[in-house]
Residue, then its C-alpha position, 0 to 999 in steps of 0.5 A: m066647179e070648186r077649184s077642189g072638185l076640178r083637183y078631184a077630177a084631175g085626179i081620177l083622170a090621171l089615174a085612168v090615163a095612168a091605168i090604160h097605159v099599164s094595162w098596155g104597156f106592161p105585159r110588153l114590157v114583161l115580154y120583152i124582158q123575158t125574151g131579151r128584145v125590145p122591138d118597140p120602146r113604147p111599153l117601156l114609156f107608157v109604164g114609166s110615164a105612168v109611174l111619173i102620173v101617180l107620182g104628180i097626184a102624190r105631190v100634189l097631195d102633199g101640195r108641193n108646187e102644183r103649178a108646175i105638176y100641172l104644166a108637166g101634165i099637160a105636156l105629158m098628155g101633148t106628148y101622148i096625143v102628138g106621139y100617137g099621131l106621130w108614131h102611125t104617121g112620121l114615125e113608120h110605126g117604130g121604124f126608126w127604132p134599130w130593134g123594131p120591125e120595117p118601117i110602115s109607111h102609108s100612102d094616104p094623107a095623115w089625117q085619113v091614116l089617123i082616122d083608119h086607125m082610131r076607127t079600129d084602136e078603141l082603146g086609142v080612142v079612149s085614151k086620147l079622149l082622157e088625155a084631151t079631157l085631162a090637158g084641158v082640166l089641168t089648164l083650168l087649174y093651172r089658170h085658176d091657182d094662184a102660186t100664193d093659195s094655200g089651199s084653203d077649199i081642200p079639205a084639211i085631211v088631204r092637205g095633211e093638217 
């Protein structure tokens, strides 16, 4: 696949990841604003990170420092994946959050807890698969993108010419 094809794939994957996080986070964020309570920090983080994803796509389309954006995307996807695991294990479902619910601890090993959660969380499974795939595509783009490349295999209209 050409580099431009990888860029389009990355853009589509990034939009899908952003859409999942907004669809989960935005309704909860609105509810929290209406009630004046924030029992869970994830909705704000998810909506904010989705906005950053869209801004990152716009910056790539403008041809601005693509390699840095690829690295930021890889880091964000890693944060999503690791964060999911930590939230359901070490962070005890938000038990650390001062306004959150009582901590939910599990006696099973962390890997078993994650498998059990993934069995009942279809959106989580889809999200993690898309995030891992996007991280892989961004890694390919980062490795094969020459810092001095002008993006000549990208159509001129996308480059703004």
